[in-house]
Each structure stands twice: as C-alpha cells, then as structure tokens.
N, C-alpha and C positions, 0 to 999 in steps of 0.2 A: 403687403409683405412681402418681400423678392425673393424671390428662388434660382437658389447657387447650383446648379447642375456639377456631379463632380468632374474633375476633366480626366479626361481614358489615358492611359497609363502611356505617353510620350513615348516608350520605346514597341511595346506592343499592339495599344492599341486597343488595348481590355483579351485581346487573345489567346492571352499566358502562352504565344510565341511569338521570340526577336530572334529577326534575320542578325548573322555574322557572319564575318571572311573566314577563312581558315584553311593556306595552303590555295588561295586562290578558287576557291572551290566554295562556293556561297551555302549556306542550311539553316536551320533554324534550331535553338535548341527554349527549354524549357524560359520565361523570364523569371527574372527577380521578385515582381510584384507578384505571379502566381507564386512563386514560394513564398512567398510572407502569407497571403493569406490561407492556402493551404497550411503553413502551422501555424496561422490564427484560431481555423478549424479544429485541428488536432487536439490543437491545446483545451480549446471549449468542449471534445468532445471527450475530453480526460477526464470531469468531472471534480477536480479540484479546486477547493472552498477557498470564496475571495480573502480569506484570510492569507492563505498563503499561498495566491497567484503571484506572489512578486520573491519567489525561496530560490534561493540557488547556495551554491555550496562560498561563491566565493561571496555574499552574503553576511556568509552564518559568521556567528565572533568566537573567533574560538580563543582560548584561555588554558595556561598552563596547567593540566590533563591529560596525560599520556594517553589515559586510553579512547580520552574525545576526540584526540586526537586521527590515533591511527583508525576507527571509524570514518572518521572527516576522510581521510587516504583510500580506505579501504570502496568506501562508496563513491570519491570523484574515479577509482582505477574500474571498476562499474560499468559509469559512464560515457570514460572515456572507451574503453575496451568492445561496451554494446557493440554491433551483437552477439560478437566473437566470446563471453561470455558461458562459461559450464555453471553457475549457483546463483541462484538472489542471495537476499540478504534476510536478513533478521537483528533487526536493531534489539536491543533487550534494557529493560531500565526505568527507574523510575520516572512519574509524569514532571514534562514542563525543562529535561534537560536537553532534546529538540530535537527527541529520534521525529518525530512528525515532519521538520522540517528539511533534514537530512534527506527520509525519503521523497517528498515531495520536487524536490532539487534534482533529485538523481530522475525523476519521473520528467519533468521539464527539459530535462535538456537532453535525454534521447529521443523526445519529442521534439522537440526542436531542430536539433542537430543534427541524429536520423533519422530523422520521418518517420522514429515509431508509430505505432499505435497503445496506447497509457491510458488507465483507467485508474482512476482514486478510490478508494471504497472506506470508510468504517464500517468497521466487521457487524457491527450493530446494524446502521443504514443498509448495509446486506442482506441481513437476514429479513429485517421486518419490512422490508421490499419482497421479500420473495414470500414471507408470509401474507400479504394484502394478496398475493395473486392468488390464494384461495376466498377469496371473498367475490362469490356468481357480480358481484360488481364491477368488477372490477373489471375492464377488456384485456388485458390480460395471462400468459399464461406463463409457467414455470422459466421452461427456457427461453420468454422474449429478456428476464432481468437475466440467467444464467449462461449463453449464449456470449454474447461479449466478454463477461467476467473471465470465460474458459478462452478465450478469441483472440485478448486482448496481445501483447506483442509483449507488451511489462505492464504487471497488475500491482497495486499498493494496494495491501488490505491493515488496517492501520487498526491499533488498539487487537490484537487478537487474544483471546481469554477472555473479554470483559461480558461477551453475554455469558448467562449463565446455564453454567453444563447443563444438556441433555443431549437425550438419544439422538431428536431430528437433529438437532442445532451443531452434534458428534458428525453422524453422515454428512447431513449437507455438505459441512467445509472436505470431511475426505473427501466426497463429491467431485469440489473444487481443485482441491488441492494434488490430487493424486489425477487429475486431465492434467494439468497446466504441466504434470510433471511427468506424464507419461509421450505431450508434444512437444515436452523441452523446451517451455515458453517460459523464464523469467520470475518470480513472484518477489518480493521485499515484504517483508511483512515487519511490524511495530507491535509491540508489547509490555505491559507493567510486571510483568509477573517473571521473577530466576529461575533458571534455567537448573535447579536443583534436582542432585541425585534420591532424594529422601521421595519416593515414592505413595507415601501417607503423610509430605506432608498437603493443605488444601493450597495453598498460594506458590504452586510452586506450576510451570508453565506445563507442566509430562497430565496434574493434575486439570487443570483447566483448559487444555486444547483434545484430551484423549490418548492412549500409548500409542495407538497409531500411528497419529498425524504428528507425535512430539517425531516420533521416531525416520517419519518419511521429511520433516520438517529437515533432522539432521542430515537428511541424506543430499536436499536438492540448495543447505543455504549455508550461508558462511554465517555463523555467530560470531554478534559485535556488542558486546556485555559492557555496561559503564557505567558509572552514573555519573553526578558534578551540580552545577548551582544551579535552579530552577531559574529559568530564566522568564520566566512569571514575576519572580520577585524582585526584580531587580530591578533598580531605580530608574527615572528617567532620566537622560544622557549618562546614565553608568558602562563601563567598560569591562574588559576583561578582567580587574583585579576586585573587582564587583563582586564576577560572577566566585570568583575563584575564593571569594571568603564569605560567600554564600554556601560555597563545597563545601569549608571547614569546619561551616556551623551542621550545617545538615548530612555530613558522613554518619557512616550508620545506622540512621534513620531513616529509613527505609517509606516513606506511604504511600501501599497501596489499596484499592476497589479494598470496599466490604467480602471478608471470609466470606468462599464458598458455603452453603449449607447443608446441614443434615442429609439430606436427601443424596447431593451428590457425592457425600462421602458411600452412602448403603451401594449408589452408583457404581463408585470403582470396588468394593470390593463383591458386590454381586459373579455373576460366575459370567465371561466373557460370550456363551450360545444362550446367554438366559433374551427374549425376547415378549416383546410385548403383541399381547394376543388380543387390541384391538384390531378395525381394519385401520390397514393403509392410507394415505394420501397421496403418494409420492410413486412416483415410477422406480427409482432406486429404493435399497436398504432402508427404512428410518419408523421413526414412530410418528406421533401426530404431530403434527405444525405447532408450535410453542410449548409444547412438554419439556 
C-alpha cells in the first residue's frame, strides 16, 4: 500500500502565515488555509448534530407563509449584524416547521463568517450531561459542562420546555440564561410551546420554563412565532406548493408534546418562597438533580 503524504500549503508552507507586499513593505498575513482550518475546528466544537451539518439560510425552502418569511429575514439580519446585536432569537411553533434549521443556520453562519465560538445543545441533552456529573464514576464537574455553555459567543438551546418541569430544571436553566444575559452573550432558543397569556395553561411556554425565565426571555430575545407545513411530511422531491398544502391541512391543529403532569400544576400554584428541605447537591439554588 502506497502512502501519499499531504502536500504542504504552497502559500505558507503550513506555517499559517503567508508573505505579501503592500506599498513596498513586505509583511505576513494569515493564510487562507489557516482560516479554513480554524473555521472547521470551530464548527466541530459547536456540536451541531450531523443531521443539521449542512443547514444554512440559503438552502432553507421558503413558501407563501408571511410569518415564516419574517422569521428567516430576522434570522438573516441577526447573522449579518453579529456581533453588533442587542437581542437573541426565540423561535416558537409546532414541530417540523424548520425552527432548528433556522437556528443552526444562524449558528453556522456566525461561526464560519465571523469567527465566533458557537455551541448547540438540545436542552434535554444538556440537562442529562449536567446530571451525569453527579455520578462519582464520571470524572467531570458541573462547571466542565456549564462553562462552555455560559461562555459561548452564540448559544443555541433547542427544544426549550421539553424537559419535565422541576425546581432543579428551573434553577439550572435560570443560572445559564441569567449568566449569558449579564455577560451580553446572545442566545437562540427554539420551543414547541406557545407564548400564551393564560398562566393556568399547562401547555404554555411560561408554565414550562417558569415565570422568572419567561420574563428574562422577553427581555433578551426577539420572539418569532409562526406555524407552517411540516417539512418532515413533505413528499420526496416536494416543493413550496407541497408545504403550502400541508400547512393548510394542519392550520389550527397544533401538535404539542404530552401535557404537563399534576405535580407541575401543584408546583406552579405553590408559594414562590417554598423550598425543599432535602440537602442540595449543587452550588447554586435548586433541588436535588432530576427531581
């Protein structure tokens, strides 16, 4: 078997710096090969799932849906303006309408074109990883998981509200969101739960994430709520007309995850000062992990 060594970059000889002459002065600048390698490394570190590895706003299939078009336009404006952005994004709508595609497309754009440190996490995976640090067999601490999440230039938290509500979940998510808010680090959220004003509606975003986080989300994000055709139901080689037809069939019939359980209702109605008497395992306010 013949071994073919990789050819060194002809411009910089793999040093990462290439010489140029500017106004009679010879100097060095970063080589395009270094920039490409750095971008590839940043994209790998962003933890974007392989399924979404090619998502961008240019290959997102649009159709005659005003709110969807508005969401994509605002997402593109965020990507183009970064890092000069004052708010993140919160994409709201039923499953299958492209929320994760849009969020990942923005993340990949700011990583590739702005050199940002980005990170993607499904909220359930994030909470599972944090819980795993309480296992003595796992050689990791909470902050090993939390620090990259808190410090990423852009963070995508996918499927907010999907985790069963509990005191620990609420406190953990509040720690992450408040830290990023205080550090002015933009966050992009996606959620299936509507932003309803009724505080007794168990399928509302406010109930699923808690009143404190809900208030913070409105302060730190632009809310983009829309409905649409389910891209996962689109026939092979389908197009905009097929999505428009699917949307017409599904309009008004939101499909949400299973409703919150009885304990969640009891927790919501309990006094806000109530706290568990059990020993706490975290270094911030919260109940026992997984409760």
